[in-house]
PyMOL commands that place a pseudoatom at each C-alpha (Angstrom):
pseudoatom trace, name=CA, resn=MET, resi=1, chain=A, elem=C, hetatm=0, pos=[6.080, 5.763, -39.272]
pseudoatom trace, name=CA, resn=PRO, resi=2, chain=A, elem=C, hetatm=0, pos=[6.619, 9.405, -38.264]
pseudoatom trace, name=CA, resn=PHE, resi=3, chain=A, elem=C, hetatm=0, pos=[3.767, 11.868, -38.353]
pseudoatom trace, name=CA, resn=VAL, resi=4, chain=A, elem=C, hetatm=0, pos=[3.142, 15.449, -37.251]
pseudoatom trace, name=CA, resn=VAL, resi=5, chain=A, elem=C, hetatm=0, pos=[-0.014, 16.797, -35.627]
pseudoatom trace, name=CA, resn=ILE, resi=6, chain=A, elem=C, hetatm=0, pos=[-0.831, 20.363, -36.657]
pseudoatom trace, name=CA, resn=GLY, resi=7, chain=A, elem=C, hetatm=0, pos=[-3.025, 22.747, -34.711]
pseudoatom trace, name=CA, resn=ASN, resi=8, chain=A, elem=C, hetatm=0, pos=[-4.176, 20.741, -31.697]
pseudoatom trace, name=CA, resn=ILE, resi=9, chain=A, elem=C, hetatm=0, pos=[-2.505, 18.983, -28.799]
pseudoatom trace, name=CA, resn=TYR, resi=10, chain=A, elem=C, hetatm=0, pos=[-3.570, 15.390, -28.218]
pseudoatom trace, name=CA, resn=SER, resi=11, chain=A, elem=C, hetatm=0, pos=[-2.884, 14.178, -24.705]
pseudoatom trace, name=CA, resn=ASN, resi=12, chain=A, elem=C, hetatm=0, pos=[-1.663, 10.586, -24.399]
pseudoatom trace, name=CA, resn=THR, resi=13, chain=A, elem=C, hetatm=0, pos=[-0.486, 10.486, -28.022]
pseudoatom trace, name=CA, resn=LYS, resi=14, chain=A, elem=C, hetatm=0, pos=[3.120, 10.039, -29.054]
pseudoatom trace, name=CA, resn=ALA, resi=15, chain=A, elem=C, hetatm=0, pos=[3.438, 12.571, -31.844]
pseudoatom trace, name=CA, resn=ILE, resi=16, chain=A, elem=C, hetatm=0, pos=[5.286, 15.683, -32.859]
pseudoatom trace, name=CA, resn=THR, resi=17, chain=A, elem=C, hetatm=0, pos=[2.936, 18.616, -32.357]
pseudoatom trace, name=CA, resn=ILE, resi=18, chain=A, elem=C, hetatm=0, pos=[3.024, 22.005, -34.053]
pseudoatom trace, name=CA, resn=THR, resi=19, chain=A, elem=C, hetatm=0, pos=[0.604, 24.729, -33.022]
pseudoatom trace, name=CA, resn=PHE, resi=20, chain=A, elem=C, hetatm=0, pos=[0.337, 28.471, -33.244]
pseudoatom trace, name=CA, resn=ASP, resi=21, chain=A, elem=C, hetatm=0, pos=[1.497, 30.306, -30.147]
pseudoatom trace, name=CA, resn=TYR, resi=22, chain=A, elem=C, hetatm=0, pos=[-2.007, 31.371, -29.118]
pseudoatom trace, name=CA, resn=GLU, resi=23, chain=A, elem=C, hetatm=0, pos=[-0.974, 32.128, -25.549]
pseudoatom trace, name=CA, resn=LYS, resi=24, chain=A, elem=C, hetatm=0, pos=[1.606, 34.704, -26.622]
pseudoatom trace, name=CA, resn=ALA, resi=25, chain=A, elem=C, hetatm=0, pos=[-0.767, 36.230, -29.184]
pseudoatom trace, name=CA, resn=ILE, resi=26, chain=A, elem=C, hetatm=0, pos=[-3.591, 36.702, -26.666]
pseudoatom trace, name=CA, resn=LYS, resi=27, chain=A, elem=C, hetatm=0, pos=[-1.189, 38.102, -24.057]
pseudoatom trace, name=CA, resn=ASP, resi=28, chain=A, elem=C, hetatm=0, pos=[0.229, 40.574, -26.603]
pseudoatom trace, name=CA, resn=ILE, resi=29, chain=A, elem=C, hetatm=0, pos=[-3.215, 41.592, -27.881]
pseudoatom trace, name=CA, resn=CYS, resi=30, chain=A, elem=C, hetatm=0, pos=[-4.668, 42.089, -24.401]
pseudoatom trace, name=CA, resn=GLY, resi=31, chain=A, elem=C, hetatm=0, pos=[-1.577, 44.091, -23.442]
pseudoatom trace, name=CA, resn=ALA, resi=32, chain=A, elem=C, hetatm=0, pos=[-1.882, 46.317, -26.522]
pseudoatom trace, name=CA, resn=LEU, resi=33, chain=A, elem=C, hetatm=0, pos=[-5.601, 46.870, -25.949]
pseudoatom trace, name=CA, resn=TRP, resi=34, chain=A, elem=C, hetatm=0, pos=[-4.891, 47.704, -22.303]
pseudoatom trace, name=CA, resn=GLU, resi=35, chain=A, elem=C, hetatm=0, pos=[-2.269, 50.266, -23.361]
pseudoatom trace, name=CA, resn=TYR, resi=36, chain=A, elem=C, hetatm=0, pos=[-4.771, 51.807, -25.780]
pseudoatom trace, name=CA, resn=GLY, resi=37, chain=A, elem=C, hetatm=0, pos=[-7.168, 52.270, -22.851]
pseudoatom trace, name=CA, resn=TYR, resi=38, chain=A, elem=C, hetatm=0, pos=[-9.520, 49.320, -23.301]
pseudoatom trace, name=CA, resn=LYS, resi=39, chain=A, elem=C, hetatm=0, pos=[-10.115, 47.884, -19.847]
pseudoatom trace, name=CA, resn=LYS, resi=40, chain=A, elem=C, hetatm=0, pos=[-13.170, 45.697, -20.518]
pseudoatom trace, name=CA, resn=ILE, resi=41, chain=A, elem=C, hetatm=0, pos=[-11.966, 43.075, -22.989]
pseudoatom trace, name=CA, resn=ALA, resi=42, chain=A, elem=C, hetatm=0, pos=[-14.137, 40.155, -24.132]
pseudoatom trace, name=CA, resn=ILE, resi=43, chain=A, elem=C, hetatm=0, pos=[-12.965, 36.992, -25.871]
pseudoatom trace, name=CA, resn=VAL, resi=44, chain=A, elem=C, hetatm=0, pos=[-14.771, 34.672, -28.272]
pseudoatom trace, name=CA, resn=THR, resi=45, chain=A, elem=C, hetatm=0, pos=[-13.133, 31.300, -28.913]
pseudoatom trace, name=CA, resn=GLY, resi=46, chain=A, elem=C, hetatm=0, pos=[-13.912, 27.974, -30.462]
pseudoatom trace, name=CA, resn=GLN, resi=47, chain=A, elem=C, hetatm=0, pos=[-14.011, 24.725, -28.545]
pseudoatom trace, name=CA, resn=LYS, resi=48, chain=A, elem=C, hetatm=0, pos=[-11.541, 24.469, -25.690]
pseudoatom trace, name=CA, resn=GLU, resi=49, chain=A, elem=C, hetatm=0, pos=[-11.299, 20.716, -25.430]
pseudoatom trace, name=CA, resn=GLU, resi=50, chain=A, elem=C, hetatm=0, pos=[-12.835, 17.668, -27.013]
pseudoatom trace, name=CA, resn=ARG, resi=51, chain=A, elem=C, hetatm=0, pos=[-12.136, 14.041, -26.074]
pseudoatom trace, name=CA, resn=GLY, resi=52, chain=A, elem=C, hetatm=0, pos=[-8.657, 14.763, -24.737]
pseudoatom trace, name=CA, resn=ILE, resi=53, chain=A, elem=C, hetatm=0, pos=[-7.759, 17.162, -27.555]
pseudoatom trace, name=CA, resn=LYS, resi=54, chain=A, elem=C, hetatm=0, pos=[-6.669, 20.613, -26.390]
pseudoatom trace, name=CA, resn=ARG, resi=55, chain=A, elem=C, hetatm=0, pos=[-7.839, 23.032, -29.050]
pseudoatom trace, name=CA, resn=ALA, resi=56, chain=A, elem=C, hetatm=0, pos=[-6.874, 26.643, -29.753]
pseudoatom trace, name=CA, resn=GLY, resi=57, chain=A, elem=C, hetatm=0, pos=[-9.732, 27.906, -27.578]
pseudoatom trace, name=CA, resn=TYR, resi=58, chain=A, elem=C, hetatm=0, pos=[-8.127, 26.252, -24.554]
pseudoatom trace, name=CA, resn=PHE, resi=59, chain=A, elem=C, hetatm=0, pos=[-4.850, 28.133, -24.982]
pseudoatom trace, name=CA, resn=CYS, resi=60, chain=A, elem=C, hetatm=0, pos=[-6.536, 31.431, -25.846]
pseudoatom trace, name=CA, resn=LEU, resi=61, chain=A, elem=C, hetatm=0, pos=[-8.727, 31.281, -22.757]
pseudoatom trace, name=CA, resn=LEU, resi=62, chain=A, elem=C, hetatm=0, pos=[-5.811, 30.213, -20.552]
pseudoatom trace, name=CA, resn=SER, resi=63, chain=A, elem=C, hetatm=0, pos=[-3.803, 33.258, -21.641]
pseudoatom trace, name=CA, resn=TYR, resi=64, chain=A, elem=C, hetatm=0, pos=[-6.828, 35.565, -21.297]
pseudoatom trace, name=CA, resn=LYS, resi=65, chain=A, elem=C, hetatm=0, pos=[-7.371, 34.409, -17.703]
pseudoatom trace, name=CA, resn=LYS, resi=66, chain=A, elem=C, hetatm=0, pos=[-3.675, 34.943, -16.894]
pseudoatom trace, name=CA, resn=PHE, resi=67, chain=A, elem=C, hetatm=0, pos=[-3.896, 38.477, -18.279]
pseudoatom trace, name=CA, resn=LEU, resi=68, chain=A, elem=C, hetatm=0, pos=[-6.963, 39.278, -16.171]
pseudoatom trace, name=CA, resn=LYS, resi=69, chain=A, elem=C, hetatm=0, pos=[-5.236, 37.922, -13.067]
pseudoatom trace, name=CA, resn=GLU, resi=70, chain=A, elem=C, hetatm=0, pos=[-2.104, 40.020, -13.730]
pseudoatom trace, name=CA, resn=LYS, resi=71, chain=A, elem=C, hetatm=0, pos=[-4.248, 43.149, -14.011]
pseudoatom trace, name=CA, resn=GLY, resi=72, chain=A, elem=C, hetatm=0, pos=[-6.387, 42.298, -10.975]
pseudoatom trace, name=CA, resn=ILE, resi=73, chain=A, elem=C, hetatm=0, pos=[-9.568, 42.028, -13.044]
pseudoatom trace, name=CA, resn=PHE, resi=74, chain=A, elem=C, hetatm=0, pos=[-12.284, 39.580, -12.066]
pseudoatom trace, name=CA, resn=TYR, resi=75, chain=A, elem=C, hetatm=0, pos=[-13.234, 36.936, -14.633]
pseudoatom trace, name=CA, resn=ASN, resi=76, chain=A, elem=C, hetatm=0, pos=[-16.709, 37.673, -16.029]
pseudoatom trace, name=CA, resn=ASP, resi=77, chain=A, elem=C, hetatm=0, pos=[-18.599, 34.846, -17.801]
pseudoatom trace, name=CA, resn=LYS, resi=78, chain=A, elem=C, hetatm=0, pos=[-20.587, 37.427, -19.774]
pseudoatom trace, name=CA, resn=LEU, resi=79, chain=A, elem=C, hetatm=0, pos=[-17.393, 38.507, -21.561]
pseudoatom trace, name=CA, resn=VAL, resi=80, chain=A, elem=C, hetatm=0, pos=[-16.316, 34.978, -22.573]
pseudoatom trace, name=CA, resn=LYS, resi=81, chain=A, elem=C, hetatm=0, pos=[-18.050, 33.018, -25.334]
pseudoatom trace, name=CA, resn=GLU, resi=82, chain=A, elem=C, hetatm=0, pos=[-17.333, 29.620, -26.863]
pseudoatom trace, name=CA, resn=ILE, resi=83, chain=A, elem=C, hetatm=0, pos=[-18.904, 29.223, -30.300]
pseudoatom trace, name=CA, resn=GLU, resi=84, chain=A, elem=C, hetatm=0, pos=[-18.730, 27.278, -33.561]
pseudoatom trace, name=CA, resn=ASP, resi=85, chain=A, elem=C, hetatm=0, pos=[-16.768, 28.851, -36.397]
pseudoatom trace, name=CA, resn=LYS, resi=86, chain=A, elem=C, hetatm=0, pos=[-19.724, 30.154, -38.399]
pseudoatom trace, name=CA, resn=LYS, resi=87, chain=A, elem=C, hetatm=0, pos=[-20.444, 33.674, -39.679]
pseudoatom trace, name=CA, resn=GLU, resi=88, chain=A, elem=C, hetatm=0, pos=[-23.912, 33.641, -38.156]
pseudoatom trace, name=CA, resn=ASP, resi=89, chain=A, elem=C, hetatm=0, pos=[-22.468, 32.715, -34.733]
pseudoatom trace, name=CA, resn=GLY, resi=90, chain=A, elem=C, hetatm=0, pos=[-20.103, 35.694, -34.887]
pseudoatom trace, name=CA, resn=TYR, resi=91, chain=A, elem=C, hetatm=0, pos=[-22.991, 38.015, -35.702]
pseudoatom trace, name=CA, resn=ARG, resi=92, chain=A, elem=C, hetatm=0, pos=[-25.199, 36.459, -32.991]
pseudoatom trace, name=CA, resn=ILE, resi=93, chain=A, elem=C, hetatm=0, pos=[-22.503, 36.832, -30.326]
pseudoatom trace, name=CA, resn=MET, resi=94, chain=A, elem=C, hetatm=0, pos=[-22.084, 40.502, -31.223]
pseudoatom trace, name=CA, resn=GLU, resi=95, chain=A, elem=C, hetatm=0, pos=[-25.836, 40.949, -30.756]
pseudoatom trace, name=CA, resn=GLU, resi=96, chain=A, elem=C, hetatm=0, pos=[-25.544, 39.322, -27.322]
pseudoatom trace, name=CA, resn=PHE, resi=97, chain=A, elem=C, hetatm=0, pos=[-22.712, 41.654, -26.316]
pseudoatom trace, name=CA, resn=TYR, resi=98, chain=A, elem=C, hetatm=0, pos=[-24.636, 44.645, -27.685]
pseudoatom trace, name=CA, resn=LEU, resi=99, chain=A, elem=C, hetatm=0, pos=[-27.696, 43.772, -25.583]
pseudoatom trace, name=CA, resn=LEU, resi=100, chain=A, elem=C, hetatm=0, pos=[-25.749, 43.713, -22.300]
pseudoatom trace, name=CA, resn=ASN, resi=101, chain=A, elem=C, hetatm=0, pos=[-26.381, 46.547, -19.868]
pseudoatom trace, name=CA, resn=LYS, resi=102, chain=A, elem=C, hetatm=0, pos=[-24.313, 49.638, -20.654]
pseudoatom trace, name=CA, resn=GLY, resi=103, chain=A, elem=C, hetatm=0, pos=[-21.885, 49.021, -17.764]
pseudoatom trace, name=CA, resn=GLU, resi=104, chain=A, elem=C, hetatm=0, pos=[-21.362, 45.372, -18.757]
pseudoatom trace, name=CA, resn=MET, resi=105, chain=A, elem=C, hetatm=0, pos=[-20.676, 45.885, -22.472]
pseudoatom trace, name=CA, resn=PRO, resi=106, chain=A, elem=C, hetatm=0, pos=[-17.140, 45.111, -23.624]
pseudoatom trace, name=CA, resn=GLU, resi=107, chain=A, elem=C, hetatm=0, pos=[-14.978, 47.886, -25.026]
pseudoatom trace, name=CA, resn=ALA, resi=108, chain=A, elem=C, hetatm=0, pos=[-12.923, 45.465, -27.130]
pseudoatom trace, name=CA, resn=ILE, resi=109, chain=A, elem=C, hetatm=0, pos=[-13.577, 41.926, -28.345]
pseudoatom trace, name=CA, resn=ILE, resi=110, chain=A, elem=C, hetatm=0, pos=[-11.015, 39.345, -29.465]
pseudoatom trace, name=CA, resn=ILE, resi=111, chain=A, elem=C, hetatm=0, pos=[-12.530, 36.773, -31.842]
pseudoatom trace, name=CA, resn=THR, resi=112, chain=A, elem=C, hetatm=0, pos=[-10.312, 33.772, -32.537]
pseudoatom trace, name=CA, resn=ASN, resi=113, chain=A, elem=C, hetatm=0, pos=[-12.605, 32.030, -35.060]
pseudoatom trace, name=CA, resn=PHE, resi=114, chain=A, elem=C, hetatm=0, pos=[-12.080, 33.016, -38.716]
pseudoatom trace, name=CA, resn=LYS, resi=115, chain=A, elem=C, hetatm=0, pos=[-15.653, 32.781, -40.033]
pseudoatom trace, name=CA, resn=ALA, resi=116, chain=A, elem=C, hetatm=0, pos=[-17.149, 34.086, -36.805]
pseudoatom trace, name=CA, resn=SER, resi=117, chain=A, elem=C, hetatm=0, pos=[-14.841, 37.104, -37.166]
pseudoatom trace, name=CA, resn=GLU, resi=118, chain=A, elem=C, hetatm=0, pos=[-16.405, 37.834, -40.563]
pseudoatom trace, name=CA, resn=GLY, resi=119, chain=A, elem=C, hetatm=0, pos=[-19.893, 37.746, -39.068]
pseudoatom trace, name=CA, resn=ALA, resi=120, chain=A, elem=C, hetatm=0, pos=[-18.843, 39.919, -36.136]
pseudoatom trace, name=CA, resn=LEU, resi=121, chain=A, elem=C, hetatm=0, pos=[-17.339, 42.569, -38.414]
pseudoatom trace, name=CA, resn=ARG, resi=122, chain=A, elem=C, hetatm=0, pos=[-20.711, 42.856, -40.181]
pseudoatom trace, name=CA, resn=PHE, resi=123, chain=A, elem=C, hetatm=0, pos=[-22.266, 43.800, -36.838]
pseudoatom trace, name=CA, resn=ILE, resi=124, chain=A, elem=C, hetatm=0, pos=[-20.906, 47.323, -36.479]
pseudoatom trace, name=CA, resn=LYS, resi=125, chain=A, elem=C, hetatm=0, pos=[-23.228, 49.829, -34.816]
pseudoatom trace, name=CA, resn=ASP, resi=126, chain=A, elem=C, hetatm=0, pos=[-22.775, 53.601, -34.924]
pseudoatom trace, name=CA, resn=ASP, resi=127, chain=A, elem=C, hetatm=0, pos=[-23.839, 53.953, -31.283]
pseudoatom trace, name=CA, resn=TRP, resi=128, chain=A, elem=C, hetatm=0, pos=[-21.439, 51.233, -30.040]
pseudoatom trace, name=CA, resn=LYS, resi=129, chain=A, elem=C, hetatm=0, pos=[-17.770, 52.011, -30.406]
pseudoatom trace, name=CA, resn=VAL, resi=130, chain=A, elem=C, hetatm=0, pos=[-16.483, 48.515, -29.690]
pseudoatom trace, name=CA, resn=PHE, resi=131, chain=A, elem=C, hetatm=0, pos=[-13.086, 47.542, -31.070]
pseudoatom trace, name=CA, resn=ILE, resi=132, chain=A, elem=C, hetatm=0, pos=[-12.916, 44.081, -32.636]
pseudoatom trace, name=CA, resn=VAL, resi=133, chain=A, elem=C, hetatm=0, pos=[-9.708, 42.055, -32.991]
pseudoatom trace, name=CA, resn=PRO, resi=134, chain=A, elem=C, hetatm=0, pos=[-10.435, 39.322, -35.551]
pseudoatom trace, name=CA, resn=PHE, resi=135, chain=A, elem=C, hetatm=0, pos=[-8.264, 36.287, -36.285]
pseudoatom trace, name=CA, resn=THR, resi=136, chain=A, elem=C, hetatm=0, pos=[-7.940, 35.423, -39.985]
pseudoatom trace, name=CA, resn=ASP, resi=137, chain=A, elem=C, hetatm=0, pos=[-5.821, 33.385, -42.356]
pseudoatom trace, name=CA, resn=GLU, resi=138, chain=A, elem=C, hetatm=0, pos=[-5.520, 36.152, -44.964]
pseudoatom trace, name=CA, resn=ASP, resi=139, chain=A, elem=C, hetatm=0, pos=[-4.858, 39.881, -45.190]
pseudoatom trace, name=CA, resn=ILE, resi=140, chain=A, elem=C, hetatm=0, pos=[-8.016, 41.923, -44.665]
pseudoatom trace, name=CA, resn=GLU, resi=141, chain=A, elem=C, hetatm=0, pos=[-8.966, 45.584, -44.863]
pseudoatom trace, name=CA, resn=TYR, resi=142, chain=A, elem=C, hetatm=0, pos=[-9.118, 46.181, -41.158]
pseudoatom trace, name=CA, resn=PRO, resi=143, chain=A, elem=C, hetatm=0, pos=[-6.790, 48.229, -38.953]
pseudoatom trace, name=CA, resn=PHE, resi=144, chain=A, elem=C, hetatm=0, pos=[-5.855, 45.572, -36.365]
pseudoatom trace, name=CA, resn=TYR, resi=145, chain=A, elem=C, hetatm=0, pos=[-6.052, 41.807, -36.764]
pseudoatom trace, name=CA, resn=VAL, resi=146, chain=A, elem=C, hetatm=0, pos=[-4.217, 38.548, -36.158]
pseudoatom trace, name=CA, resn=LYS, resi=147, chain=A, elem=C, hetatm=0, pos=[-3.020, 36.570, -39.158]
pseudoatom trace, name=CA, resn=CYS, resi=148, chain=A, elem=C, hetatm=0, pos=[-2.426, 32.830, -38.794]
pseudoatom trace, name=CA, resn=PRO, resi=149, chain=A, elem=C, hetatm=0, pos=[0.465, 31.869, -41.116]
pseudoatom trace, name=CA, resn=TYR, resi=150, chain=A, elem=C, hetatm=0, pos=[-0.618, 28.418, -42.296]
pseudoatom trace, name=CA, resn=ARG, resi=151, chain=A, elem=C, hetatm=0, pos=[2.121, 28.163, -44.922]
pseudoatom trace, name=CA, resn=GLU, resi=152, chain=A, elem=C, hetatm=0, pos=[4.762, 28.684, -42.252]
pseudoatom trace, name=CA, resn=ILE, resi=153, chain=A, elem=C, hetatm=0, pos=[3.300, 26.022, -39.967]
pseudoatom trace, name=CA, resn=GLY, resi=154, chain=A, elem=C, hetatm=0, pos=[3.128, 23.636, -42.940]
pseudoatom trace, name=CA, resn=LYS, resi=155, chain=A, elem=C, hetatm=0, pos=[6.791, 24.260, -43.787]
pseudoatom trace, name=CA, resn=VAL, resi=156, chain=A, elem=C, hetatm=0, pos=[7.800, 23.592, -40.185]
pseudoatom trace, name=CA, resn=ALA, resi=157, chain=A, elem=C, hetatm=0, pos=[5.821, 20.330, -40.257]
pseudoatom trace, name=CA, resn=PHE, resi=158, chain=A, elem=C, hetatm=0, pos=[7.448, 19.162, -43.503]
pseudoatom trace, name=CA, resn=ASP, resi=159, chain=A, elem=C, hetatm=0, pos=[10.941, 20.056, -42.237]
pseudoatom trace, name=CA, resn=ILE, resi=160, chain=A, elem=C, hetatm=0, pos=[10.372, 17.993, -39.110]
pseudoatom trace, name=CA, resn=LEU, resi=161, chain=A, elem=C, hetatm=0, pos=[8.956, 15.060, -41.081]
pseudoatom trace, name=CA, resn=GLU, resi=162, chain=A, elem=C, hetatm=0, pos=[11.925, 15.137, -43.426]
pseudoatom trace, name=CA, resn=LYS, resi=163, chain=A, elem=C, hetatm=0, pos=[14.350, 15.018, -40.481]
pseudoatom trace, name=CA, resn=GLN, resi=164, chain=A, elem=C, hetatm=0, pos=[12.363, 12.197, -38.900]
pseudoatom trace, name=CA, resn=ILE, resi=165, chain=A, elem=C, hetatm=0, pos=[12.446, 10.127, -42.085]
pseudoatom trace, name=CA, resn=GLU, resi=166, chain=A, elem=C, hetatm=0, pos=[16.129, 10.775, -42.860]
pseudoatom trace, name=CA, resn=LYS, resi=167, chain=A, elem=C, hetatm=0, pos=[17.465, 10.110, -39.379]
pseudoatom trace, name=CA, resn=ARG, resi=168, chain=A, elem=C, hetatm=0, pos=[14.823, 7.753, -38.077]
pseudoatom trace, name=CA, resn=ASN, resi=169, chain=A, elem=C, hetatm=0, pos=[14.858, 10.051, -35.083]
pseudoatom trace, name=CA, resn=GLU, resi=170, chain=A, elem=C, hetatm=0, pos=[12.380, 9.057, -32.390]
pseudoatom trace, name=CA, resn=THR, resi=171, chain=A, elem=C, hetatm=0, pos=[12.636, 12.352, -30.480]
pseudoatom trace, name=CA, resn=LEU, resi=172, chain=A, elem=C, hetatm=0, pos=[9.212, 13.903, -30.022]
pseudoatom trace, name=CA, resn=GLU, resi=173, chain=A, elem=C, hetatm=0, pos=[9.008, 17.643, -30.321]
pseudoatom trace, name=CA, resn=GLU, resi=174, chain=A, elem=C, hetatm=0, pos=[6.466, 20.291, -29.574]
pseudoatom trace, name=CA, resn=LYS, resi=175, chain=A, elem=C, hetatm=0, pos=[6.831, 23.493, -31.584]
pseudoatom trace, name=CA, resn=SER, resi=176, chain=A, elem=C, hetatm=0, pos=[4.790, 26.618, -31.939]
pseudoatom trace, name=CA, resn=VAL, resi=177, chain=A, elem=C, hetatm=0, pos=[4.634, 29.220, -34.691]
pseudoatom trace, name=CA, resn=THR, resi=178, chain=A, elem=C, hetatm=0, pos=[4.144, 32.872, -33.811]
pseudoatom trace, name=CA, resn=LEU, resi=179, chain=A, elem=C, hetatm=0, pos=[0.924, 34.490, -34.946]
pseudoatom trace, name=CA, resn=GLU, resi=180, chain=A, elem=C, hetatm=0, pos=[1.346, 37.752, -36.829]
pseudoatom trace, name=CA, resn=ILE, resi=181, chain=A, elem=C, hetatm=0, pos=[-0.395, 40.719, -35.193]
pseudoatom trace, name=CA, resn=ILE, resi=182, chain=A, elem=C, hetatm=0, pos=[-1.176, 43.315, -37.871]
pseudoatom trace, name=CA, resn=ASN, resi=183, chain=A, elem=C, hetatm=0, pos=[-1.448, 46.860, -36.511]
pseudoatom trace, name=CA, resn=LYS, resi=184, chain=A, elem=C, hetatm=0, pos=[-2.063, 49.414, -39.255]
pseudoatom trace, name=CA, resn=ILE, resi=185, chain=A, elem=C, hetatm=0, pos=[-2.888, 52.059, -36.661]
pseudoatom trace, name=CA, resn=GLY, resi=186, chain=A, elem=C, hetatm=0, pos=[0.530, 52.450, -35.081]
pseudoatom trace, name=CA, resn=LYS, resi=187, chain=A, elem=C, hetatm=0, pos=[1.329, 52.706, -31.403]
pseudoatom trace, name=CA, resn=GLY, resi=188, chain=A, elem=C, hetatm=0, pos=[0.419, 56.375, -31.094]
pseudoatom trace, name=CA, resn=GLY, resi=189, chain=A, elem=C, hetatm=0, pos=[-2.817, 56.160, -33.050]
pseudoatom trace, name=CA, resn=ALA, resi=190, chain=A, elem=C, hetatm=0, pos=[-6.247, 55.856, -31.534]
pseudoatom trace, name=CA, resn=ILE, resi=191, chain=A, elem=C, hetatm=0, pos=[-8.100, 52.640, -32.038]
for i in range(1, 191): cmd.bond("trace and resi %d" % i, "trace and resi %d" % (i + 1))
show_as sticks, trace
zoom trace
């Protein structure tokens, strides 16, 4: 019986897999932040791997490390956090970043967890001009964010299942859906 795995990649499993293109999204976001002048970029992800399952955090961190390497920037553990997807964790992580020494504080933070993004956005300090890039599954009132199009990934999954059922096709596929980067600021605007 055909089935489609959405969102994670299971090693050693024969299945069609559909994920968001997290690697491209992180590369594009880091590149945009770099162009805007943010050189100290932090990333907050969810779990990277669990019992052979490669999760979104794995691909986000992989792309982040590639970006740092391309720019000749050393990887700094203090700017990378792996957390649960809870509002209070997002707020707590922002407190941790805020308490770093002045020279260690990030200038921009990418937060790939939806609920943690909400908590992080509540932690805005007047004396800390950090730029936050939250991931979300809905439109929000914020100038720059990443929207995960779940309807689109669901449609892709159903299309593939339909083809599998009709043709009894045993070909395994791996597809990714592009994440939508929302920039209400515009290229010339200051973040």
